[in-house]
N, C-alpha and C positions, 0 to 999 in steps of 0.2 A: 598536140595543141587542142584545147577544149573549144567546143562550139558555144552556142548560146546557153547562158545560165549554167555553165560548167559541164554540159553534156559532151561526151566524146563523140567523134565522128561515127563510130560503129553504132552507138545508141541512137544518134540522130537518124542514120540510115534505116535502122530497124523501125523507128517511130514513123518515118515517112512511108516505109513499105506497108506498115499496118494501116496507116491512114488511107493510102491508095487502095488497099484491099477492102477496107470498110466502104469507101466511096464506090468501088466497083460493085460490092454486094448490095448496097443501099443507095442507088442513085437519086431516088426521090427525096431522101432525107437531106442530102447535100443541097439539092435544088431548093428544098424548103428553107434551109438555113440561109442560103444565099438570098432568097427572096425576103426573109424576115430582116436580115441584117443589111439589105441594100439601102434601107433608110435607117436613120439613127433611132434607137429606142429612146423614148422620152419618159420622164417621170410620170407616173400614173398608168403606164402600160401594164396590162395583166399578162403574165406568162403562166401557162398551165402545163403540167406534166402528168401523164397517166401511164401506168405500167399494168399490163394484164398478163399474168402468167397462165400457162395452160391449165384449164380446169378451175381457175380461181376468178373471183370478182376483181374488177379493176381497182387499183389504188390511185387516187388522184389528189394532187395538191396544186396550189397556185401561189404566186406572189404578185403583189402590186409594187412595181419598181419604184424605188425611192432614189433620190439624188445620189445617195452614198453607194448605190448599186451600180451606177452607170460606169464607173471606172473599171470594175470587174468585167462588165459586159463588153467593154471596149477591148480589154485584154483577151477575152475569149474570142472575140471577132478576129483579132490579130493572129491567133493560133490557127484559125481555119484557113488562112491564106497559104 
């Protein structure tokens, strides 16, 4: 029997294990996301992302949330639970 979105049980368990390991390795990130998503993101909110590789300058981008983005953000919030 398939799970959500056609995933089989073994794939779901593997994904859950990977998520748990990620949360264990990076507890502040999970707490950050919980804090951010504890309130609804609203149109006009700016989300910024920065990546810094060893020995390189940071690469940063941002988006100003539009109404059409809100559905995707709600789906991502559901995946974090």
